[in-house]
C-alpha positions in Angstrom: -52.1 40.0 -46.9 -52.0 38.1 -43.5 -49.2 36.0 -44.7 -47.1 39.0 -45.8 -47.8 40.8 -42.4 -46.8 37.6 -40.5 -43.6 37.3 -42.7 -42.8 41.0 -42.0 -43.1 40.4 -38.3 -40.9 37.3 -38.4 -38.3 39.4 -40.4 -38.5 42.6 -38.4 -39.3 41.2 -35.0 -42.2 42.2 -32.8 -40.6 45.4 -31.5 -39.4 46.7 -34.8 -41.1 50.0 -34.4 -39.7 50.6 -31.0 -36.5 52.7 -30.8 -35.2 52.5 -27.3 -31.6 52.6 -28.2 -31.8 55.6 -30.5 -29.7 57.8 -28.1 -27.2 55.1 -27.2 -23.8 56.7 -27.4 -22.0 53.7 -29.1 -24.7 53.6 -31.9 -24.3 57.2 -32.5 -20.5 57.2 -32.5 -18.9 58.1 -35.8 -17.0 54.8 -35.9 -20.1 52.7 -35.5 -22.0 54.6 -38.3 -19.0 54.3 -40.6 -18.8 50.5 -40.1 -22.6 50.0 -40.4 -22.9 52.1 -43.5 -19.9 50.3 -45.1 -21.5 46.9 -44.2 -25.0 47.9 -45.8 -23.4 49.5 -48.8 -24.2 46.4 -50.8 -27.8 46.6 -50.0 -27.9 43.8 -47.3 -28.8 44.5 -43.6 -26.5 44.4 -40.6 -27.4 44.8 -37.0 -25.7 45.1 -33.6 -26.2 41.9 -31.7 -25.7 40.3 -28.3 -24.3 41.8 -25.2 -24.0 45.5 -26.4 -27.9 45.5 -27.0 -28.6 43.7 -23.8 -26.3 46.1 -21.6 -27.7 49.2 -23.4 -31.2 48.3 -22.6 -30.3 48.1 -18.9 -28.0 51.3 -19.1 -28.7 53.5 -22.1 -25.6 55.6 -21.2 -23.3 52.5 -21.5 -20.6 53.0 -24.1 -18.9 49.7 -24.9 -15.7 49.8 -27.1 -16.1 46.2 -28.3 -19.3 45.7 -30.3 -20.7 42.6 -32.1 -22.5 42.9 -35.4 -24.3 40.4 -37.5 -24.7 40.8 -41.4 -26.2 38.9 -44.2 -22.9 39.5 -46.2 -20.4 36.5 -46.4 -17.1 37.2 -44.6 -15.0 37.7 -47.8 -17.5 40.4 -48.9 -17.5 42.0 -45.4 -13.7 42.5 -45.8 -14.1 43.9 -49.3 -16.9 46.3 -48.2 -14.9 47.5 -45.1 -11.5 47.9 -46.9 -13.3 49.9 -49.6 -14.5 52.3 -46.9 -10.9 52.6 -45.5 -11.7 50.6 -42.4 -9.0 48.2 -41.2 -10.0 44.5 -40.9 -8.6 41.4 -39.3 -9.7 38.0 -40.5 -9.9 36.7 -36.9 -12.3 33.7 -37.9 -13.0 33.5 -41.5 -13.8 29.7 -41.2 -16.5 30.6 -38.8 -17.6 33.7 -40.7 -16.1 36.3 -38.4 -14.1 39.3 -39.3 -12.9 42.1 -36.9 -13.0 45.7 -37.8 -11.0 48.3 -36.1 -12.3 51.9 -36.4 -10.7 54.6 -34.1 -10.6 53.3 -30.6 -13.5 50.9 -31.2 -13.4 47.2 -32.2 -16.4 45.4 -34.1 -16.5 41.6 -34.3 -18.7 41.1 -37.4 -20.2 37.6 -38.1 -22.2 36.4 -41.1 -25.7 35.3 -40.2 -25.9 31.4 -39.7 -28.3 28.7 -39.1 -27.4 25.1 -37.8 -27.8 22.4 -40.3 -26.6 19.6 -37.8 -25.3 19.9 -34.2 -23.1 17.6 -32.4 -22.0 18.9 -29.1 -20.1 22.1 -29.2 -19.5 21.9 -32.8 -22.2 22.2 -35.6 -22.5 22.2 -39.3 -23.8 25.6 -40.3 -24.9 27.4 -43.4 -24.8 31.2 -43.9 -28.2 32.6 -43.8 -30.1 35.9 -44.5 -32.3 35.6 -41.5 -31.7 37.3 -38.2 -34.4 35.1 -36.6 -32.5 32.0 -37.5 -29.3 33.4 -36.3 -30.8 34.4 -32.9 -32.3 31.0 -32.5 -28.6 29.7 -32.2 -27.8 31.9 -29.3 -27.8 30.7 -25.6 -30.2 32.9 -23.7 -33.1 35.1 -24.8 -31.5 38.2 -23.3 -28.4 37.6 -25.5 -30.6 36.9 -28.6 -31.8 40.5 -29.3 -30.4 42.8 -32.1 -30.6 46.5 -32.9 -30.2 48.5 -36.0 -28.5 51.9 -36.6 -31.7 53.8 -35.8 -31.9 52.2 -32.3 -34.7 49.8 -33.1 -34.6 46.5 -31.0 -35.5 43.2 -32.6 -36.6 40.6 -30.1 -37.8 37.2 -31.3 -37.7 35.2 -28.1 -38.9 37.6 -25.4 -35.4 38.7 -24.2 -36.4 42.2 -23.4 -39.2 41.2 -21.1 -37.0 38.6 -19.4 -34.2 41.2 -19.0 -36.7 43.5 -17.2 -38.0 40.7 -15.0 -34.6 39.3 -14.1 -35.2 36.1 -15.9 -32.3 34.1 -17.4 -33.9 31.7 -19.8 -32.4 29.5 -22.6 -33.6 30.1 -26.1 -35.7 27.0 -27.0 -35.3 23.8 -25.1 -32.8 24.2 -22.3 -31.4 20.5 -22.6 -30.8 21.0 -26.3 -29.0 24.4 -25.8 -26.8 22.7 -23.0 -25.8 19.7 -25.1 -24.7 22.0 -27.8 -22.0 23.4 -25.4 -21.8 22.4 -21.7 -20.2 25.6 -20.9 -23.7 27.1 -21.2 -24.3 25.6 -17.7 -21.7 27.9 -16.2 -22.7 30.7 -18.4 -26.3 30.3 -17.0 -25.2 30.9 -13.5 -22.8 33.8 -14.4 -25.6 35.7 -16.1 -28.1 34.8 -13.3 -25.5 36.3 -10.9 -25.4 39.5 -13.0 -28.9 39.9 -14.4 -31.1 37.5 -12.6 -33.5 37.7 -9.7 -35.1 34.7 -7.8 -36.6 32.3 -8.5 -34.3 31.0 -11.2 -36.0 29.4 -14.3 -37.2 25.9 -13.3 -36.7 24.4 -16.7 -33.1 25.6 -16.9 -32.3 24.2 -13.3 -33.9 20.9 -14.2 -31.8 20.7 -17.3 -28.7 21.7 -15.7 -29.0 19.1 -13.0 -29.6 16.4 -15.5 -26.7 17.4 -17.8 -24.1 18.4 -15.1 -21.9 15.5 -15.9 -21.2 17.2 -19.2 -19.0 19.7 -17.4 -16.2 17.0 -17.2 -15.8 17.3 -20.9 -14.8 21.0 -20.8 -11.3 22.3 -20.8 -9.9 23.9 -17.7 -9.3 27.2 -19.5 -13.1 27.6 -20.4 -14.2 26.6 -16.9 -11.7 29.0 -15.3 -12.8 32.0 -17.3 -16.5 31.5 -16.5 -15.9 30.6 -12.8 -13.7 33.6 -12.0 -16.0 36.0 -13.9 -19.0 34.6 -12.0 -17.4 35.1 -8.6 -17.0 38.8 -9.3 -20.7 39.3 -10.3 -23.0 41.3 -8.0 -25.3 38.4 -6.8 -22.6 35.5 -7.0 -23.7 34.0 -3.8 -27.2 33.4 -5.2 -25.7 31.5 -8.2 -23.2 29.6 -6.0 -26.0 28.2 -3.8 -28.0 27.1 -7.0 -24.8 25.5 -8.4 -24.3 23.5 -5.2 -28.1 22.4 -5.3 -27.7 21.2 -8.9 -24.4 19.4 -8.4 -22.5 21.8 -10.6 -19.9 22.9 -7.9 -19.1 19.2 -7.1 -18.0 18.8 -10.6 -15.4 21.7 -10.5 -14.3 22.2 -6.9 -12.7 19.8 -4.5 -14.9 20.5 -1.5 -18.3 21.7 -0.6 -18.2 25.5 -0.8 -18.4 27.8 2.2 -20.8 30.3 0.8 -21.3 32.1 4.1 -17.6 33.0 4.3 -17.8 34.0 0.6 -20.6 36.5 1.4 -18.8 37.9 4.4 -15.6 38.5 2.6 -17.5 40.3 -0.2 -19.2 42.5 2.3 -15.9 43.2 4.2 -13.7 43.5 1.2 -15.7 44.3 -1.9 -12.3 44.9 -3.6 -11.5 41.1 -3.3 -10.2 39.6 -6.5 -11.5 36.3 -8.0 -8.7 34.1 -6.5 -9.3 35.5 -3.0 -13.0 34.9 -3.4 -12.3 31.4 -4.6 -10.1 30.8 -1.4 -13.0 32.0 0.7 -15.1 29.1 -0.6 -12.5 26.5 0.0 -10.4 27.5 3.1 -12.8 26.0 5.7 -12.1 22.5 4.1 -8.3 22.7 5.0 -7.0 21.6 1.6 -3.5 20.3 1.5 -0.7 21.3 -1.0 -1.6 18.4 -3.4 -5.2 19.4 -3.5 -4.5 22.9 -4.3 -2.0 21.9 -6.9 -4.7 19.6 -8.5 -7.3 22.4 -8.5 -4.9 24.9 -10.1 -4.1 22.4 -12.8 -7.8 21.5 -13.3 -8.6 25.2 -13.9 -5.4 25.9 -15.8 -4.5 28.8 -13.4 -1.5 30.9 -14.3 1.6 30.5 -12.1 0.7 33.7 -10.4 -2.9 32.6 -9.7 -1.7 29.3 -8.5 0.8 30.7 -6.0 -1.6 33.2 -4.8 -4.3 30.5 -4.2 -1.8 28.2 -2.4 -0.7 31.1 -0.1 -4.3 32.0 0.8 -5.2 28.3 1.4 -2.2 27.1 3.2 -0.5 30.0 5.1 -1.3 30.4 8.8 -4.2 32.8 9.3 -3.5 36.1 11.1 -5.5 37.4 14.0 -6.8 40.8 13.6 -6.3 41.6 17.3 -2.6 41.1 16.8 -0.4 44.3 17.5 0.4 46.7 14.8 4.0 45.5 15.0 3.0 41.8 14.4 0.9 42.9 11.4 3.9 44.8 10.0 6.2 41.9 10.6 3.8 39.5 8.7 3.3 42.1 5.9 7.0 42.3 5.4 7.6 38.5 5.1 4.7 37.9 2.8 4.4 41.4 1.0 1.8 43.8 2.0 -0.7 43.1 -0.8 -0.6 39.3 -0.1 -0.9 39.9 3.6 -3.9 42.3 3.1 -5.8 39.6 1.2 -4.9 37.0 3.8 -6.1 39.4 6.5 -9.5 39.8 4.7 -9.8 36.1 4.4 -9.1 35.5 8.1 -11.6 38.3 9.1 -14.4 36.6 7.0 -13.7 33.2 8.3 -13.6 34.2 11.9 -16.4 36.7 11.5 -14.3 39.6 12.8 -16.2 42.9 13.5 -15.7 45.3 10.7 -14.1 48.0 12.8 -11.4 45.6 14.0 -10.7 44.4 10.4 -10.5 48.0 9.2 -8.0 49.0 11.9 -5.7 46.1 10.9 -6.0 46.9 7.2 -5.1 50.5 7.9 -1.9 49.4 9.7 -1.0 47.4 6.6 -1.9 50.2 4.1 0.3 52.6 5.9 3.3 50.2 6.0 6.1 50.8 3.5 8.3 47.7 3.8 12.0 48.7 4.4 14.9 47.0 2.8 16.9 44.7 5.1 20.1 46.8 5.6 22.7 43.9 5.9 23.9 41.6 3.0 25.9 38.4 3.0 28.9 40.3 1.5 28.9 42.4 4.8 29.5 39.3 6.9 32.2 37.9 4.5 34.1 41.3 4.7 33.9 40.9 8.5 35.7 37.6 8.2 32.9 35.1 8.0 33.8 32.3 5.4 31.3 31.9 2.6 29.0 29.0 3.1 25.9 28.0 4.9 26.9 29.9 8.0 26.6 33.2 6.1 23.0 32.5 5.2 22.1 31.2 8.8 23.5 34.3 10.4 21.7 36.5 7.9 18.4 34.8 8.8 19.1 35.3 12.6 19.8 39.1 12.1 16.7 39.4 9.9 14.5 37.9 12.6 16.0 40.3 15.2 15.4 43.3 12.9 11.8 42.3 12.2 11.2 41.6 15.9 12.4 45.2 16.6 9.6 46.5 14.4 12.4 47.4 11.9 14.0 49.8 14.3 17.5 48.3 14.5 19.9 50.1 12.1 22.6 48.7 10.0 25.5 49.5 12.5 23.5 47.8 15.4 22.9 44.7 13.3 26.6 44.4 12.3 27.7 44.9 15.9 25.4 41.9 16.8 26.9 39.9 14.0 30.4 40.6 15.4 29.3 39.5 18.8 27.8 36.2 17.5 30.8 35.6 15.3 33.0 36.0 18.2 31.0 33.5 20.3 31.2 31.1 17.4 27.4 31.1 17.0 25.3 32.4 14.2 24.1 30.2 11.5 25.6 27.0 12.7 28.9 25.5 11.5 
């Protein structure tokens, strides 16, 4: 009897009678019930797993549209059961036991339960399993290893629910073993700590991370980029950044020691700051050159847009929030209002500008609608200027004059000035 009870506890989890998610809207949703009923029609269990369970425990009203499910059914059988129920399926990762189901506006990623037979780095030889506990043991952190059934019961084999309530981010099992399975888990630890954690961070995790930090060099730039940029947007990113600096992690992925104080001031002044602006706040103090910026963009596999934005923020002359409104409008016109707004926020954070002064400069930029320059090269050619470098030179002079006038000079005034300069033989050089 005792053995049977112990076996039931292992299978059901220590909180099987608890139903904290019974009212969760995404569990009660018709689409979720259709998918789960289809998956269990063959008599084998299925549960919601991972982030949807974790997030719902923190916010019962959360309603994610992307949900992960684990099942004892093999992937081919999963597709058969879903298609029989009229649910569209996509074989997104059959080799890894994963099928995507689309029901209404919701997406369900369904993976067959697995257990590791042999692990070697990020890759492992696995076998399909019928044990939710074995599958949970493969996950990175205890807060991500919980599962829930259609009735809202939560199954927690590794203390994830208590860790979540206490703000603890803790590896499942031995931290160094989990890290060696996939070194990206180092960055994931800090991202989850920035979102869910409270100091002090788990000592075993930090010790393992410091010992294994060199493994980050093996990761692709795309994987580092995704985790780093998501981390920078987390509520307590600065706490994680300090821990990352102390454990030698940031030295592996950034070209200079980070300026976390400026990062904190930026987030306080401009909570709307995007990840690239936040990254620039960490690095601008070091005065990186164009080559360093290009190397970082290549290492992180930034998109062309992200690379150009980062280069602008790290290399452009910083504005002064005390400049006149006309000067702010001039700079906003040349760089674009949105780019200039971000550069202004970076300058204010670096120079510790009072919030009121920054807000006034920001309001000037927000109210500015960049006008179109009213003169074109064709206008100068029609006036008798021969096509060539002189046309471009005179256009630049007229544009500078127009911007300096706070965009007040009109088309006729600018053309009149062009005639005068052409008559004098000046404007744009020979």
